[in-house]
C-alpha positions as CSV (number, residue, x, y, z in Angstrom):
1,X,-33.1,-18.4,8.3
2,X,-34.1,-14.8,8.0
3,X,-33.0,-13.1,4.8
4,X,-31.0,-9.9,5.2
5,X,-32.0,-6.9,3.2
6,X,-28.6,-6.9,1.5
7,X,-29.2,-10.5,0.1
8,X,-31.9,-9.0,-2.2
9,X,-30.0,-5.9,-3.1
10,X,-28.6,-5.8,-6.6
11,X,-24.8,-6.1,-6.8
12,X,-25.0,-3.4,-9.5
13,X,-26.3,-0.9,-6.8
14,X,-23.3,-1.5,-4.5
15,X,-20.7,-2.0,-7.2
16,X,-20.2,1.8,-7.8
17,X,-19.6,2.2,-4.1
18,X,-16.8,-0.4,-4.2
19,X,-15.2,1.4,-7.2
20,X,-15.5,4.8,-5.6
21,X,-14.0,3.5,-2.4
22,X,-11.0,2.1,-4.3
23,X,-10.6,5.1,-6.6
24,X,-10.6,7.6,-3.6
25,X,-7.5,5.7,-2.4
26,X,-5.8,5.7,-5.7
27,X,-6.8,2.2,-6.8
28,X,-8.6,1.3,-10.0
29,X,-11.9,-0.1,-11.2
30,X,-9.9,-2.9,-12.9
31,X,-8.6,-4.0,-9.6
32,X,-12.1,-4.1,-8.1
33,X,-13.2,-6.3,-11.0
34,X,-10.1,-8.5,-10.6
35,X,-11.0,-9.1,-6.9
36,X,-14.6,-9.9,-7.8
37,X,-13.5,-12.3,-10.6
38,X,-11.0,-14.0,-8.2
39,X,-13.7,-14.4,-5.5
40,X,-16.4,-15.7,-7.8
41,X,-14.8,-17.2,-10.9
42,X,-16.8,-15.0,-13.3
43,X,-15.0,-13.8,-16.4
44,X,-15.1,-10.0,-17.1
45,X,-17.9,-10.5,-19.6
46,X,-19.9,-12.6,-17.2
47,X,-19.4,-10.1,-14.4
48,X,-20.6,-7.3,-16.7
49,X,-23.7,-9.3,-17.6
50,X,-24.5,-10.0,-13.9
51,X,-24.3,-6.2,-13.3
52,X,-26.4,-5.4,-16.3
53,X,-29.1,-7.8,-15.2
54,X,-29.2,-6.3,-11.7
55,X,-28.7,-9.7,-10.1
56,X,-29.1,-9.6,-6.3
57,X,-26.3,-10.8,-4.1
58,X,-27.9,-14.1,-3.3
59,X,-28.3,-15.0,-7.0
60,X,-24.9,-13.4,-7.9
61,X,-23.1,-15.8,-5.5
62,X,-25.3,-18.8,-6.3
63,X,-24.6,-18.4,-10.0
64,X,-20.9,-17.9,-9.6
65,X,-18.9,-20.3,-11.8
66,X,-16.4,-21.2,-9.1
67,X,-16.2,-19.6,-5.6
68,X,-12.5,-19.4,-4.8
69,X,-11.6,-22.0,-2.2
70,X,-8.9,-19.6,-0.9
71,X,-11.6,-17.2,0.3
72,X,-11.7,-19.1,3.6
73,X,-8.2,-17.5,4.2
74,X,-9.9,-14.1,4.4
75,X,-9.9,-13.1,8.1
76,X,-10.8,-10.0,10.0
77,X,-13.6,-7.7,11.0
78,X,-16.1,-6.0,8.7
79,X,-18.9,-3.9,10.2
80,X,-17.9,-5.1,13.6
81,X,-18.2,-8.8,12.8
82,X,-15.5,-11.4,12.2
83,X,-16.0,-12.6,8.6
84,X,-14.7,-16.1,9.5
85,X,-17.4,-16.5,12.1
86,X,-20.5,-15.5,9.9
87,X,-22.7,-18.6,9.7
88,X,-25.2,-17.4,6.9
89,X,-23.4,-18.3,3.6
90,X,-24.6,-15.3,1.5
91,X,-23.8,-12.8,4.2
92,X,-20.3,-14.4,4.6
93,X,-19.7,-14.1,0.8
94,X,-20.8,-10.5,0.9
95,X,-18.5,-9.8,3.8
96,X,-15.6,-11.6,2.2
97,X,-16.0,-9.2,-0.8
98,X,-16.3,-6.2,1.5
99,X,-13.1,-7.2,3.3
100,X,-11.2,-7.6,0.0
101,X,-12.3,-4.1,-1.1
102,X,-11.3,-2.7,2.3
103,X,-7.8,-4.3,1.8
104,X,-7.6,-2.7,-1.7
105,X,-8.6,0.7,-0.3
106,X,-6.0,0.4,2.4
107,X,-3.2,0.0,-0.1
108,X,-2.6,-3.7,0.3
109,X,-0.8,-5.3,-2.7
110,X,-3.0,-7.3,-5.1
111,X,-1.0,-10.5,-4.6
112,X,-1.7,-10.3,-0.9
113,X,-5.4,-9.4,-1.4
114,X,-5.7,-12.4,-3.7
115,X,-4.0,-14.7,-1.2
116,X,-1.2,-15.7,-3.7
């Protein structure tokens, strides 16, 4: 399969955009971190190390301690594509994260975002 350019981008280069998007809508960086931790199983310390090391998305998701099995409940459209229909695994994980950040920015409650 062809790699997408985003697969090799560092999570650290996109992370500030997630935080900015959330903060512009009155949400907090801690909520962005909570979403990422929920999705990947990283602890806060592990997340910070991944960001410091400039890990690319492919490696970031491959090294995740425990991808949340509830992530398959994430449905909807991101960038004109249904996340549940994406076949390439890394791209689907990226779009799951994008969708969760979108939900946060739209004011959705954290327990709904985290599929509790």
